[in-house]
C-alpha positions as CSV (number, residue, x, y, z in Angstrom):
1,M,-10.3,10.4,29.4
2,K,-11.1,13.8,27.8
3,H,-12.0,12.6,24.3
4,P,-12.1,8.8,24.1
5,F,-14.0,8.8,20.8
6,I,-10.9,10.2,19.1
7,I,-8.8,7.3,20.2
8,I,-11.5,4.7,19.4
9,N,-11.9,6.1,15.9
10,F,-8.1,6.0,15.3
11,L,-7.8,2.4,16.6
12,F,-10.8,1.4,14.4
13,Y,-9.1,2.8,11.4
14,S,-5.9,1.0,12.3
15,V,-7.8,-2.3,12.3
16,C,-9.4,-1.6,8.9
17,S,-6.1,-0.7,7.4
18,S,-5.0,-4.3,7.5
19,G,-7.3,-4.8,4.5
20,Q,-9.0,-7.8,6.1
21,S,-12.6,-6.9,5.0
22,I,-14.5,-7.5,1.8
23,S,-15.4,-3.8,1.7
24,N,-11.7,-2.8,1.6
25,L,-10.8,-5.4,-1.0
26,L,-13.6,-4.2,-3.3
27,D,-12.8,-0.5,-2.7
28,R,-9.1,-1.1,-3.4
29,D,-8.2,1.8,-1.0
30,W,-4.5,1.6,-2.1
31,T,-5.3,3.2,-5.5
32,I,-6.3,6.7,-6.6
33,G,-6.7,6.0,-10.3
34,D,-4.9,9.1,-11.5
35,S,-1.2,8.7,-12.4
36,N,-0.7,12.5,-12.6
37,I,-1.2,12.9,-8.9
38,Y,2.0,12.8,-6.8
39,K,0.9,13.9,-3.4
40,V,-2.3,14.9,-1.6
41,I,-2.3,16.8,1.6
42,E,-5.6,16.6,3.4
43,T,-7.0,18.2,6.5
44,R,-10.3,16.9,7.8
45,K,-12.4,18.3,10.6
46,N,-15.1,16.1,12.1
47,F,-17.7,18.0,14.1
48,S,-19.7,16.6,17.0
49,S,-21.8,18.2,19.7
50,S,-18.9,18.3,22.1
51,N,-15.7,18.5,20.1
52,I,-13.9,19.0,16.8
53,E,-11.7,16.2,15.7
54,I,-8.9,17.3,13.3
55,I,-7.1,14.6,11.2
56,K,-4.3,15.6,8.9
57,S,-3.3,13.1,6.2
58,T,-0.6,13.1,3.5
59,Y,-0.9,10.6,0.6
60,Y,2.0,9.7,-1.7
61,Y,1.4,7.9,-5.1
62,N,3.6,6.3,-7.7
63,N,3.3,6.9,-11.4
64,K,0.6,4.3,-11.7
65,G,-1.7,6.0,-9.2
66,Y,-1.0,3.6,-6.4
67,H,-0.4,4.5,-2.8
68,I,3.2,4.2,-1.7
69,R,2.8,5.9,1.7
70,R,0.2,7.5,3.9
71,D,0.8,9.6,7.0
72,D,-2.0,10.4,9.5
73,N,-1.9,12.7,12.5
74,I,-4.7,13.7,14.9
75,E,-3.9,17.1,16.3
76,D,-3.3,17.8,20.0
77,R,-3.6,14.1,20.9
78,N,-0.2,12.7,19.8
79,L,-1.8,10.1,17.6
80,R,0.1,9.3,14.4
81,M,0.1,6.6,11.9
82,T,2.2,5.7,8.8
83,V,1.3,3.1,6.2
84,K,3.7,2.0,3.5
85,Y,2.5,0.0,0.4
86,N,4.6,-2.4,-1.8
87,Y,3.6,-4.0,-5.1
88,D,4.7,-7.1,-7.0
89,S,5.8,-7.2,-10.7
90,L,2.2,-7.4,-11.8
91,G,1.2,-4.3,-10.0
92,R,-0.8,-6.1,-7.3
93,L,-0.6,-5.1,-3.6
94,D,2.1,-7.3,-2.2
95,S,2.5,-6.0,1.4
96,R,1.6,-3.2,3.8
97,I,3.5,-1.9,6.8
98,M,1.7,0.2,9.4
99,E,3.4,2.0,12.2
100,S,1.3,3.9,14.8
101,W,2.1,6.1,17.8
102,I,-0.9,6.3,20.2
103,N,-0.6,8.0,23.6
104,V,-2.6,5.4,25.5
105,V,-1.0,2.4,23.6
106,G,2.5,3.5,22.6
107,Y,4.4,2.5,19.5
108,K,2.9,-0.3,17.4
109,K,4.0,-1.9,14.2
110,D,2.0,-4.3,12.0
111,S,2.5,-5.7,8.6
112,A,0.4,-7.6,6.2
113,K,1.4,-10.0,3.3
114,Y,-1.0,-10.6,0.4
115,N,-0.9,-13.9,-1.5
116,Y,-2.5,-14.7,-4.9
117,D,-3.4,-17.5,-7.2
118,I,-5.0,-17.6,-10.7
119,E,-8.4,-16.8,-9.1
120,G,-7.2,-13.7,-7.4
121,L,-6.3,-12.7,-3.8
122,K,-6.4,-15.9,-1.6
123,S,-5.0,-14.9,1.8
124,I,-3.7,-12.0,4.0
125,Y,-1.2,-12.7,6.8
126,S,-0.7,-10.1,9.5
127,Y,2.4,-9.8,11.7
128,D,3.5,-7.7,14.7
129,K,6.7,-5.6,15.0
130,N,8.7,-8.8,15.7
131,S,7.5,-10.4,12.5
132,T,5.4,-12.9,14.5
133,L,2.2,-14.0,12.9
134,T,-0.8,-12.5,14.8
135,S,-3.8,-13.4,12.5
136,Y,-4.6,-14.3,8.9
137,A,-7.5,-14.2,6.5
138,L,-8.5,-16.8,3.9
139,I,-10.5,-15.6,1.0
140,V,-12.9,-17.4,-1.4
141,N,-13.6,-15.8,-4.8
142,N,-16.4,-16.4,-7.2
143,N,-16.2,-16.9,-11.0
144,E,-15.9,-13.1,-11.5
145,R,-12.9,-13.2,-9.1
146,L,-14.8,-11.2,-6.5
147,P,-14.5,-12.2,-2.8
148,V,-17.6,-14.0,-1.5
149,E,-16.2,-15.2,1.8
150,L,-13.4,-14.0,4.1
151,K,-12.6,-15.9,7.3
152,T,-10.2,-14.4,9.8
153,F,-8.2,-16.6,12.3
154,Y,-5.8,-16.0,15.2
155,A,-2.3,-17.3,14.8
156,N,-3.3,-20.5,16.7
157,N,-5.8,-21.2,13.9
158,S,-8.9,-20.4,16.1
159,L,-11.6,-18.6,14.1
160,I,-12.2,-14.9,14.8
161,G,-15.1,-14.4,12.5
162,T,-16.5,-14.7,9.0
163,E,-17.6,-12.2,6.4
164,R,-19.7,-13.2,3.4
165,A,-20.8,-11.2,0.4
166,I,-23.8,-11.6,-1.9
167,Y,-23.7,-9.7,-5.2
168,N,-26.5,-8.1,-7.2
169,Y,-24.8,-7.4,-10.6
170,E,-27.8,-5.6,-12.1
171,K,-27.8,-3.1,-9.3
172,N,-24.0,-3.1,-8.9
173,R,-24.2,-3.9,-5.3
174,A,-22.6,-6.3,-2.8
175,Y,-24.2,-7.0,0.6
176,S,-21.8,-7.9,3.4
177,Y,-22.8,-10.2,6.3
178,I,-20.6,-10.5,9.4
179,Y,-20.6,-13.6,11.7
180,N,-18.8,-14.2,14.9
181,A,-16.8,-17.4,15.7
182,Q,-20.0,-19.2,16.8
183,G,-21.7,-18.4,13.5
184,S,-24.2,-15.8,14.8
185,Q,-24.8,-12.8,12.5
186,I,-23.5,-9.5,13.9
187,G,-25.7,-6.5,13.1
188,E,-27.5,-5.9,9.8
189,P,-25.9,-6.5,6.3
190,T,-23.9,-3.6,4.9
191,E,-24.5,-2.4,1.3
192,I,-21.4,-1.9,-0.8
193,I,-21.2,-0.1,-4.1
194,V,-18.9,-2.2,-6.3
195,N,-18.3,0.3,-9.1
196,Y,-19.0,4.0,-8.7
197,K,-19.0,4.7,-12.5
198,R,-21.5,2.0,-13.1
199,E,-23.6,3.2,-10.1
200,Q,-24.1,6.5,-11.8
201,E,-25.0,5.0,-15.2
202,I,-27.8,2.7,-13.9
203,N,-29.0,5.0,-11.1
204,V,-30.5,2.2,-9.0
205,S,-30.4,4.0,-5.7
206,N,-31.2,7.4,-4.1
207,N,-27.6,8.3,-4.3
208,R,-27.0,11.5,-6.4
209,Y,-23.9,12.7,-8.2
210,N,-22.7,15.9,-9.7
211,S,-21.4,16.5,-13.3
212,F,-17.8,15.6,-12.1
213,G,-19.0,12.2,-10.9
214,D,-18.6,13.0,-7.3
215,L,-21.2,11.8,-4.7
216,I,-23.3,14.6,-3.5
217,E,-26.1,12.9,-1.6
218,Y,-26.5,9.4,0.0
219,S,-28.2,7.6,2.8
220,E,-26.8,5.1,5.3
221,K,-28.0,3.2,8.3
222,R,-27.9,5.2,11.5
223,C,-25.9,2.5,13.2
224,L,-24.7,-1.1,12.5
225,A,-27.8,-2.7,14.0
226,C,-30.3,0.0,13.1
227,Q,-33.1,-0.3,10.6
228,D,-33.6,3.4,9.9
229,S,-31.4,5.5,7.8
230,V,-30.0,9.0,7.7
231,V,-29.3,11.2,4.6
232,Y,-26.1,13.1,4.0
233,H,-25.4,15.9,1.5
234,I,-21.9,16.9,0.2
235,D,-20.8,20.2,-1.3
236,Y,-17.5,20.5,-3.2
237,K,-15.0,23.1,-4.6
238,Y,-12.7,22.2,-7.4
239,D,-9.2,23.1,-8.8
240,D,-8.5,23.8,-12.5
241,K,-8.1,20.1,-13.2
242,N,-11.6,19.4,-11.9
243,K,-10.3,17.6,-8.7
244,W,-12.1,18.5,-5.5
245,I,-10.1,20.5,-3.0
246,C,-12.8,21.3,-0.5
247,M,-15.6,18.9,0.6
248,T,-18.2,19.7,3.2
249,R,-20.5,16.9,4.4
250,Y,-23.9,17.7,6.0
251,L,-26.5,15.6,7.9
252,L,-29.9,16.4,6.6
253,N,-32.7,16.9,9.2
254,G,-35.8,18.1,7.3
255,K,-34.8,21.4,5.9
256,K,-31.9,21.8,8.3
257,R,-28.3,20.9,7.4
258,N,-26.0,19.9,10.3
259,K,-22.3,20.2,9.3
260,K,-20.5,16.9,10.1
261,S,-17.2,17.3,8.4
262,L,-15.0,19.7,6.4
263,T,-12.1,18.4,4.3
264,I,-9.5,20.6,2.6
265,R,-7.1,19.0,0.1
266,K,-3.9,20.4,-1.6
267,I,-3.1,18.3,-4.6
268,E,0.4,18.2,-6.1
269,Y,0.6,17.0,-9.7
270,R,3.6,15.5,-11.5
271,N,3.4,17.8,-14.4
272,N,3.4,21.0,-12.3
């Protein structure tokens, strides 16, 4: 296969789009937080030593700043995905429908249903194109209504794996631990920033932000099971509403900067 990593990355995103991870639940990736934005057209180029991966995405938002649709396309590989979002009367994410067209897999359709109680989100049920249950996740929240455990099961009730989170409120961090069905930990824990605004105020890490509140430098582990970290730097260009329209991400290697991605955005506002 000419570029297998492209398909692997696309499939990995498809799995994460179900929302069945604590990181996704904390990130609330179905919101943008700006009700004036109607649509964002984004083109991202990922650079590797052997190829350039180009992903084009279009995001649509309602007047509350919530996603109602996302369209993704990877150029020249016939890989496409559409995600539609629905909300209940309280503005909570109620369901998601995802359709994908992948040249080595074909057409695929998945949906997810979100269920709540007074403590917050309690379960996510995933279905295939025939509305047959394929898997589900049960969620345990703490007193702050933050997820501390997420267990994922196949439709036959056999355990797939467990994710647990430990919170450090003073540092505004969550640490995610992944376990397989046998209870063995997979890889090293992942650090999650719970609230980006608070992160800037208390400045507890080596992350750096610019005057617009956008992340300009951060470190992350080289791989899931790695102990060492790498550092990235980000440059931005902005429109007249102080929203970034160009983002370039570099991997720092001493004094050298290795360009890893370039993202161009066209933002359409409701008041335009």
